[in-house]
C-alpha positions as CSV (number, residue, x, y, z in Angstrom):
1,X,181.2,-233.6,52.5
2,X,184.6,-235.2,52.1
3,X,187.6,-234.5,54.3
4,X,188.7,-230.8,54.4
5,X,191.9,-230.3,52.3
6,X,195.0,-229.3,54.2
7,X,195.5,-225.6,54.7
8,X,197.7,-224.0,52.1
9,X,200.8,-222.1,53.6
10,X,199.4,-219.0,52.0
11,X,196.0,-219.4,53.5
12,X,194.6,-219.0,57.0
13,X,195.2,-222.1,59.0
14,X,192.9,-221.2,61.9
15,X,190.5,-218.5,60.8
16,X,188.1,-216.9,63.3
17,X,184.5,-217.5,62.2
18,X,181.3,-216.2,63.7
19,X,177.9,-218.0,63.4
20,X,174.6,-216.1,63.3
21,X,171.2,-215.8,61.6
22,X,167.4,-215.8,61.6
23,X,165.4,-218.6,60.0
24,X,161.6,-218.5,59.4
25,X,159.4,-219.0,56.4
26,X,156.5,-216.5,56.7
27,X,153.3,-216.1,54.7
28,X,152.0,-212.6,54.1
29,X,148.6,-214.1,53.4
30,X,148.3,-215.5,56.9
31,X,146.9,-213.2,59.7
32,X,149.2,-215.0,62.1
33,X,152.0,-212.8,63.5
34,X,155.3,-214.4,64.5
35,X,156.4,-212.7,67.8
36,X,159.0,-213.5,70.4
37,X,157.2,-216.7,71.4
38,X,157.6,-218.2,67.9
39,X,161.4,-218.2,68.0
40,X,163.9,-220.5,69.6
41,X,167.0,-218.4,70.3
42,X,170.3,-220.3,70.5
43,X,173.6,-218.7,71.6
44,X,177.0,-219.8,72.7
45,X,177.6,-223.5,73.2
46,X,174.0,-224.3,72.4
47,X,174.3,-222.8,69.0
48,X,177.5,-224.5,68.3
49,X,176.0,-227.9,69.3
50,X,173.1,-227.3,66.9
51,X,175.4,-228.2,64.0
52,X,176.5,-231.9,64.1
53,X,179.2,-231.2,61.6
54,X,180.9,-228.9,64.1
55,X,181.1,-231.7,66.7
56,X,184.5,-231.8,68.4
57,X,185.3,-235.0,66.5
58,X,185.0,-233.4,63.1
59,X,187.7,-231.8,61.1
60,X,185.6,-228.8,60.4
61,X,185.5,-228.0,64.1
62,X,189.3,-228.1,64.4
63,X,189.8,-226.0,61.2
64,X,188.6,-222.7,62.8
65,X,188.0,-220.8,65.9
66,X,184.2,-220.9,66.0
67,X,182.4,-218.0,67.7
68,X,178.7,-218.7,68.0
69,X,176.8,-215.4,68.3
70,X,173.0,-215.8,68.2
71,X,170.5,-217.5,66.0
72,X,166.7,-217.4,66.0
73,X,164.7,-220.2,64.4
74,X,160.9,-220.6,64.1
75,X,158.3,-222.9,62.7
76,X,157.0,-221.2,59.6
77,X,154.1,-218.8,60.3
78,X,152.9,-215.4,59.5
79,X,155.0,-212.3,59.0
80,X,157.4,-211.4,61.9
81,X,156.5,-208.6,64.3
82,X,158.9,-205.7,63.7
83,X,160.0,-205.5,67.3
84,X,160.8,-209.2,67.3
85,X,162.9,-208.9,64.2
86,X,164.6,-205.8,65.5
87,X,165.6,-207.5,68.8
88,X,167.1,-210.5,67.0
89,X,168.9,-208.3,64.5
90,X,170.3,-206.1,67.3
91,X,171.5,-209.2,69.2
92,X,173.5,-210.3,66.1
93,X,175.0,-206.9,65.5
94,X,175.9,-206.5,69.2
95,X,177.6,-209.9,69.1
96,X,179.6,-208.9,66.1
97,X,180.6,-205.7,67.9
98,X,181.6,-207.4,71.1
99,X,183.1,-210.6,69.8
100,X,184.7,-209.4,66.5
101,X,186.7,-209.0,64.4
102,X,186.2,-212.1,62.3
103,X,187.8,-213.5,59.3
104,X,184.4,-214.9,58.2
105,X,180.8,-215.4,59.2
106,X,178.5,-218.3,58.6
107,X,175.0,-216.7,58.0
108,X,172.3,-219.3,58.6
109,X,169.0,-217.9,57.1
110,X,165.9,-219.3,55.4
111,X,165.3,-216.7,52.6
112,X,161.5,-216.4,53.0
113,X,161.3,-214.3,56.2
114,X,158.7,-211.6,55.9
115,X,158.8,-208.8,58.4
116,X,155.9,-206.4,58.8
117,X,157.0,-203.1,57.1
118,X,159.9,-204.7,55.1
119,X,160.0,-206.0,51.5
120,X,163.3,-207.9,51.7
121,X,164.0,-208.9,55.3
122,X,167.0,-211.1,54.6
123,X,168.7,-208.4,52.5
124,X,168.1,-206.0,55.3
125,X,169.7,-208.4,57.8
126,X,172.6,-209.3,55.5
127,X,173.3,-205.7,54.7
128,X,173.4,-204.7,58.4
129,X,175.6,-207.7,59.1
130,X,178.0,-206.7,56.3
131,X,178.2,-203.1,57.6
132,X,179.0,-204.4,61.1
133,X,181.6,-206.9,59.9
134,X,183.4,-204.5,57.5
135,X,184.5,-205.2,53.9
136,X,187.2,-207.9,54.6
137,X,185.1,-210.5,56.3
138,X,184.0,-213.4,54.1
139,X,180.3,-214.3,54.5
140,X,178.8,-217.6,53.5
141,X,175.0,-217.9,53.6
142,X,173.0,-221.2,53.8
143,X,169.4,-221.1,52.7
144,X,166.2,-223.1,52.1
145,X,165.5,-223.7,48.4
146,X,162.1,-222.0,49.0
147,X,163.9,-218.8,49.8
148,X,164.4,-215.7,47.6
149,X,167.7,-214.3,46.3
150,X,167.4,-210.6,45.5
151,X,170.4,-208.6,44.2
152,X,170.8,-206.7,47.5
153,X,171.1,-210.0,49.4
154,X,173.5,-211.4,46.8
155,X,175.7,-208.3,47.1
156,X,175.9,-208.5,50.9
157,X,177.4,-212.0,51.0
158,X,180.3,-213.8,49.3
159,X,179.0,-217.4,49.1
160,X,175.4,-218.4,49.0
161,X,173.8,-221.8,48.6
162,X,170.6,-223.7,49.3
163,X,169.0,-227.2,49.7
164,X,168.8,-229.5,46.7
165,X,166.0,-231.7,47.9
166,X,162.3,-231.2,48.6
167,X,161.3,-232.6,51.0
168,X,164.5,-231.2,52.6
169,X,166.3,-234.3,53.6
170,X,169.6,-232.5,52.9
171,X,169.0,-229.5,55.1
172,X,171.9,-230.0,57.5
173,X,174.1,-231.2,54.7
174,X,173.6,-227.9,53.0
175,X,174.7,-226.0,56.0
176,X,177.8,-228.2,56.2
177,X,178.5,-227.4,52.5
178,X,178.2,-223.7,53.1
179,X,180.8,-224.0,55.9
180,X,183.0,-226.3,53.9
181,X,183.1,-223.9,51.0
182,X,183.8,-221.0,53.4
183,X,186.8,-222.9,54.9
184,X,188.0,-223.9,51.5
185,X,188.3,-220.2,50.5
186,X,189.9,-219.1,53.7
187,X,192.5,-222.0,53.9
188,X,193.3,-222.0,50.2
189,X,196.2,-220.2,48.4
190,X,194.2,-217.0,48.1
191,X,192.9,-217.1,51.7
192,X,195.1,-214.4,53.2
193,X,194.1,-211.8,50.5
194,X,190.6,-210.5,51.5
195,X,189.8,-209.5,47.9
196,X,191.2,-212.5,46.1
197,X,189.4,-215.0,48.3
198,X,186.0,-213.6,47.3
199,X,184.6,-215.9,44.6
200,X,182.6,-214.7,41.6
201,X,178.8,-215.3,41.6
202,X,176.7,-215.7,38.5
203,X,173.2,-214.7,39.5
204,X,169.9,-214.6,37.6
205,X,166.4,-214.5,38.9
206,X,164.0,-216.6,36.8
207,X,160.4,-215.2,36.6
208,X,158.6,-218.3,37.8
209,X,156.9,-218.7,41.2
210,X,155.4,-222.1,42.1
211,X,154.5,-223.8,45.3
212,X,156.8,-226.4,46.8
213,X,154.2,-229.1,46.2
214,X,154.7,-228.6,42.4
215,X,158.4,-228.5,42.6
216,X,159.3,-231.6,44.6
217,X,162.6,-233.2,43.7
218,X,160.9,-236.6,43.9
219,X,159.3,-235.9,40.5
220,X,160.3,-234.5,37.1
221,X,161.0,-231.9,36.0
222,X,162.4,-230.7,39.3
223,X,164.3,-234.0,39.8
224,X,166.3,-233.7,36.6
225,X,166.9,-230.1,37.1
226,X,168.2,-230.5,40.6
227,X,170.2,-233.6,39.6
228,X,172.2,-231.3,37.3
229,X,173.2,-229.0,40.1
230,X,176.0,-231.2,41.6
231,X,177.2,-231.9,38.0
232,X,177.7,-228.1,37.6
233,X,179.4,-227.9,40.9
234,X,181.9,-230.5,39.9
235,X,183.1,-228.5,36.9
236,X,186.6,-227.0,37.0
237,X,186.4,-223.4,38.1
238,X,183.1,-223.9,39.9
239,X,182.8,-223.8,43.7
240,X,179.0,-224.2,44.2
241,X,175.7,-224.2,42.3
242,X,172.2,-223.6,43.6
243,X,168.7,-223.2,42.4
244,X,166.0,-221.5,44.5
245,X,162.3,-222.1,43.8
246,X,161.3,-219.0,45.7
247,X,158.5,-218.5,48.2
248,X,155.0,-218.5,46.7
249,X,153.0,-217.3,49.8
250,X,154.6,-213.9,50.2
251,X,153.5,-210.9,48.0
252,X,156.9,-209.2,47.6
253,X,158.8,-208.1,44.5
254,X,161.7,-210.4,45.4
255,X,159.6,-213.6,45.2
256,X,160.6,-215.7,42.2
257,X,163.1,-218.5,41.3
258,X,166.8,-217.8,41.2
259,X,170.1,-219.4,40.1
260,X,173.5,-218.7,41.5
261,X,176.7,-220.5,40.3
262,X,179.8,-219.5,42.3
263,X,183.5,-220.0,41.4
264,X,186.6,-218.4,39.9
265,X,186.1,-219.0,36.2
266,X,183.7,-216.3,35.2
267,X,183.0,-217.7,31.8
268,X,182.1,-221.1,33.1
269,X,179.9,-219.9,35.9
270,X,178.0,-217.5,33.6
271,X,177.4,-220.2,31.0
272,X,176.2,-222.7,33.6
273,X,174.0,-220.2,35.5
274,X,172.3,-219.3,32.2
275,X,171.9,-222.9,31.3
276,X,170.2,-223.8,34.6
277,X,168.0,-220.7,34.5
278,X,166.9,-221.6,30.9
279,X,166.2,-225.2,31.9
280,X,164.0,-224.0,34.8
281,X,162.2,-221.4,32.7
282,X,161.6,-223.8,29.8
283,X,160.0,-226.4,32.2
284,X,157.7,-223.8,33.9
285,X,154.5,-225.4,32.5
286,X,155.6,-228.9,33.1
287,X,155.7,-228.8,36.9
288,X,152.9,-230.7,38.5
289,X,151.6,-231.4,42.0
290,X,153.6,-234.1,43.8
291,X,150.5,-236.2,44.2
292,X,146.9,-236.5,43.0
293,X,144.8,-233.4,43.9
294,X,141.1,-233.1,44.7
295,X,138.7,-231.1,46.8
296,X,138.5,-232.3,50.4
297,X,135.2,-234.1,49.9
298,X,136.5,-235.8,46.7
299,X,139.5,-237.0,48.6
300,X,137.3,-238.3,51.4
301,X,135.1,-240.1,48.9
302,X,138.1,-241.8,47.5
303,X,139.4,-242.7,50.9
304,X,136.1,-244.2,52.0
305,X,135.4,-246.1,48.8
306,X,135.1,-249.9,49.2
307,X,138.6,-251.4,48.7
308,X,140.5,-248.2,49.3
309,X,143.9,-248.8,50.7
310,X,144.5,-248.2,54.4
311,X,145.7,-246.0,55.9
312,X,144.8,-243.4,53.3
313,X,146.5,-240.0,53.8
314,X,145.0,-236.7,52.9
315,X,147.0,-233.5,53.0
316,X,145.0,-230.6,54.4
317,X,147.3,-228.3,52.4
318,X,145.8,-224.8,52.8
319,X,146.7,-224.3,56.5
320,X,150.1,-226.2,56.4
321,X,152.1,-224.7,59.4
322,X,155.4,-225.8,57.8
323,X,154.7,-223.5,54.9
324,X,153.5,-220.6,56.9
325,X,149.8,-221.4,57.6
326,X,148.4,-220.2,60.9
327,X,147.6,-223.7,62.0
328,X,144.2,-222.9,63.4
329,X,142.0,-222.9,60.3
330,X,139.1,-225.1,61.3
331,X,137.4,-225.5,57.9
332,X,138.5,-229.1,57.3
333,X,137.5,-230.2,60.8
334,X,134.1,-228.6,60.3
335,X,133.6,-230.4,57.0
336,X,134.5,-233.7,58.6
337,X,131.9,-233.2,61.3
338,X,129.1,-232.6,58.6
339,X,129.6,-236.0,56.9
340,X,127.0,-238.6,57.7
341,X,129.4,-241.4,56.8
342,X,131.7,-240.3,59.6
343,X,129.0,-239.8,62.3
344,X,129.2,-243.3,63.6
345,X,132.3,-244.7,65.3
346,X,132.9,-247.6,63.0
347,X,136.0,-246.0,61.4
348,X,139.1,-244.2,62.6
349,X,139.8,-240.8,61.0
350,X,142.6,-238.8,62.5
351,X,142.8,-235.0,61.8
352,X,146.0,-233.2,62.8
353,X,145.5,-230.6,63.9
354,X,144.0,-227.3,65.1
355,X,145.8,-225.2,67.7
356,X,143.6,-223.4,70.2
357,X,145.0,-222.8,73.8
358,X,141.6,-221.8,75.2
359,X,139.9,-225.0,73.9
360,X,142.8,-227.2,75.1
361,X,142.4,-225.7,78.6
362,X,138.7,-226.4,78.7
363,X,139.1,-230.0,77.3
364,X,142.0,-230.8,79.6
365,X,140.0,-229.6,82.6
366,X,137.1,-231.8,81.6
367,X,139.3,-234.9,81.5
368,X,139.5,-238.2,79.6
369,X,136.2,-239.9,79.0
370,X,134.0,-236.8,79.5
371,X,131.6,-235.7,76.7
372,X,132.2,-232.1,75.9
373,X,131.1,-229.3,73.6
374,X,133.7,-226.6,72.7
375,X,134.4,-224.1,70.0
376,X,137.7,-224.8,68.3
377,X,140.0,-222.9,66.0
378,X,139.4,-220.0,63.6
379,X,140.6,-217.4,66.1
380,X,143.9,-216.4,64.4
381,X,142.8,-217.3,60.8
382,X,139.0,-217.5,60.6
383,X,139.2,-218.9,57.0
384,X,135.8,-219.4,55.4
385,X,134.2,-220.8,58.6
386,X,135.6,-219.3,61.9
387,X,135.5,-221.4,65.0
388,X,133.9,-224.9,64.8
389,X,131.6,-226.3,67.4
390,X,133.0,-229.7,68.4
391,X,131.0,-232.2,70.4
392,X,132.5,-235.5,71.4
393,X,134.4,-237.5,74.1
394,X,137.8,-236.5,75.3
395,X,139.9,-239.5,74.1
396,X,143.3,-238.4,75.5
397,X,145.1,-235.6,77.2
398,X,148.9,-235.4,76.8
399,X,151.1,-232.8,78.5
400,X,154.6,-231.7,78.0
401,X,155.3,-231.7,74.3
402,X,158.1,-229.2,73.7
403,X,156.5,-227.8,70.6
404,X,152.7,-228.3,71.0
405,X,152.5,-228.0,74.8
406,X,149.3,-229.8,76.0
407,X,147.5,-231.9,73.3
408,X,144.0,-233.2,73.5
409,X,142.3,-235.7,71.2
410,X,138.5,-235.5,71.0
411,X,136.5,-238.4,69.4
412,X,133.4,-237.3,67.6
413,X,132.0,-240.3,65.8
414,X,134.8,-241.6,63.6
415,X,136.7,-238.4,63.7
416,X,139.6,-238.1,66.1
417,X,140.4,-234.4,66.3
418,X,143.8,-233.3,67.6
419,X,143.7,-230.0,69.4
420,X,147.0,-228.5,70.5
421,X,148.0,-225.7,72.9
422,X,150.6,-224.3,70.4
423,X,151.2,-224.7,66.7
424,X,152.8,-228.0,65.7
425,X,153.4,-229.9,62.5
426,X,152.7,-233.6,62.6
427,X,155.5,-235.3,60.5
428,X,156.4,-238.4,62.5
429,X,154.5,-241.5,63.6
430,X,155.4,-240.9,67.2
431,X,153.6,-237.5,67.1
432,X,150.4,-239.6,66.9
433,X,151.5,-242.5,69.1
434,X,152.2,-240.3,72.1
435,X,148.5,-239.3,72.0
436,X,147.3,-242.9,72.1
437,X,146.6,-243.0,68.4
438,X,147.9,-245.7,66.0
439,X,148.2,-244.2,62.6
440,X,149.2,-247.5,61.0
441,X,145.7,-248.9,61.9
442,X,143.7,-245.8,61.0
443,X,141.4,-245.7,58.0
444,X,142.3,-242.1,57.1
445,X,145.0,-239.8,58.4
446,X,144.5,-236.1,57.6
447,X,147.5,-233.9,58.2
448,X,148.1,-230.2,57.7
449,X,150.9,-230.6,55.2
450,X,151.7,-230.3,51.5
451,X,153.9,-233.0,50.1
452,X,154.3,-235.9,52.6
453,X,157.4,-235.9,54.8
454,X,159.3,-239.2,54.7
455,X,157.6,-241.1,57.5
456,X,154.2,-240.1,56.3
457,X,155.1,-241.0,52.7
458,X,156.1,-244.5,53.8
459,X,152.9,-244.8,55.9
460,X,150.5,-243.9,53.1
461,X,149.1,-246.8,51.2
462,X,147.4,-244.2,49.0
463,X,147.0,-240.4,49.3
464,X,145.5,-237.2,48.0
465,X,146.6,-233.6,48.2
466,X,143.4,-231.8,49.2
467,X,143.2,-228.2,47.9
468,X,141.8,-226.7,51.1
469,X,141.6,-223.0,52.0
470,X,144.2,-221.1,54.2
471,X,147.1,-218.8,54.2
472,X,149.2,-221.1,52.1
473,X,146.5,-222.1,49.6
474,X,147.9,-224.2,46.8
475,X,145.7,-222.3,44.3
476,X,148.1,-219.3,44.1
477,X,145.9,-217.4,41.7
478,X,143.1,-217.0,44.1
479,X,145.3,-215.6,46.9
480,X,145.5,-212.1,45.4
481,X,149.2,-211.4,44.7
482,X,149.6,-207.9,43.3
483,X,153.1,-206.8,44.1
484,X,155.2,-209.4,42.3
485,X,157.7,-208.3,39.6
486,X,156.3,-208.1,36.1
487,X,156.3,-211.2,34.0
488,X,156.3,-213.8,36.8
489,X,154.7,-217.0,35.7
490,X,151.9,-218.1,36.3
491,X,150.6,-214.8,37.4
492,X,151.7,-213.0,34.2
493,X,151.9,-215.1,31.0
494,X,152.8,-212.2,28.7
495,X,156.6,-212.8,28.8
496,X,157.5,-215.4,26.3
497,X,161.3,-215.2,26.4
498,X,162.9,-213.3,29.4
499,X,166.5,-212.3,29.4
500,X,168.3,-214.9,31.4
501,X,171.8,-213.6,31.0
502,X,173.4,-213.7,34.4
503,X,175.0,-210.9,36.3
504,X,178.5,-212.0,37.2
505,X,179.7,-210.2,40.3
506,X,181.8,-210.4,43.4
507,X,181.4,-207.9,46.2
508,X,182.6,-204.6,45.0
509,X,183.0,-205.3,41.3
510,X,181.3,-206.9,38.3
511,X,182.9,-208.9,35.5
512,X,183.3,-206.7,32.4
513,X,183.0,-209.8,30.2
514,X,179.5,-210.5,31.4
C-alpha cells in the first residue's frame, strides 16, 4: 500500500482501533477435531508484532492508537470443538468490554471456520463482536479467498476484503489493505460521522463451489478474473473489490463463491459487482486443475519412467493439512510400500508426512540405525486403509520443531517416510533438510498438498496432482455434500442463469436504487 493520506480536519486524526479474530480453515469431512491445542493465541504486544505493517517505523502504526485484544490462529484441520470456539469468542468479547470503547476494530478471520453445532461460525463471531462494540464502531474484516461470505457476516461488518492470489503470496498485504481502508474511512472528511463513514457494499453470492486447486490465480480463468479486481478497485467511487472462491470441504449452506465491491457510488459498485459475479459464473466450467492429475499409481509410473525429470513432485492431495485434512491418512504411504519397484534402496522417494505421536515415541526410543516395525497413521482419519505397518530403518530423529515436535524419518527400501509428532505442512526445502534429507537430489518428493507452494513449485522439474482419498478429496462429488444451497455448481447443474443482481447495503440500510 502507498503512504497513508494526511488526516482531514473533519476526520479522526488518532482513532482508537482494536484488533481481534479467529482464523482456521476446517473441513467437515475430516474426523479431526480442532481443540485448544490446535490454536496459537496471541494477545497484547505479541499480537501487534504479528503484523509487520504495524511496525513502529510504519505510518499505519502512528495513525491510530492500536489496542491488540486476542487472536487465535490454527493450521487448517477438522471442525472446531464448541468449547474451544466459545473460549476464544469469550476472550474477544471480554477484551472489548474491558478495553473499549473503540472507534474501529480490525477483525482478522479466515472465513472457512466450521464449529461443531454451528452453520456459520464467522457470522456468529462477527455478530457477537458487533453487539459488544455497539453500532458506531467501524469494523473491517480481512479474509482468505477460500472463505465464505454470508449475508449475516456481511451485515455485521462495514468493510470486508480477501486475498487476490492463490497460492496466497499476498496474505499479509491483504490484511494491510483492510487496515489501510479502515484508516482511510476514519481519517477522511466523513470520519467523525459514524453513519457517513460506513461505505456501501454491493454483495452477491455466486452459486459455484470449486476446490482451490481448480481456481489457482496462476492459471486462466482465475488469473484474468482476479486481475480485474484491482482495476475495479481503482474506479472512482470504489474503495475495495474482492472475490471469494468459497470453501469446498465444508457442507454448509453458506459455502459458495461471493463478490463484494465496496465504495460510495452505489451505481458503480452495483454494476461492477454484477460484472465480476457474471464473469465468475460464466467461467464455471472452464476452471481446471492447476496441474496434471492422475491416480497415485499413474503418477508414480510417470515419475519412475526412464528419462523422467528429477526431482518429480507428487501432491498427495486428499489429506492436505493446509486445506483441512487430518494429516494422518496413511493410504498413500501404504501404497508406496506395496510397490516392487520401490522395495530396493536404489532410489530416493520422500513422503511427507503422517502424524502419529505414539509411533514417533516408539521410533525415537529405538534410535537412528535401528530396524523397526511400527503401525503408523490412520488413527484420526482411518481413510480406506487404517494404520499401516511400516518396517524399515530409522534414518533420522529430529527434536524441537515448533510445529511438528519430534520428527522421525524411516527408510523402507527407497521410501523415506516422515512421521511427525504433530500435524505439519511441508512447504519449504528446509523442512526436509533439517531431517537430513536433500529434496533437490531426490527422485520423487510426495507432499500432502494441493497446488505447490512457491519453493516446491520452483523445486519441481515435473509434477502431478494425485487424486488421493482423505477429508479434502479433490473429487468433490464423491464426498457427499447434501446441505449446500440449491443450484450450486457442480453439485447441481439445473440452474442455467441465476440472478446475479447484487444487494447494495450498508449497515442498517439498503440502497433503494438497487
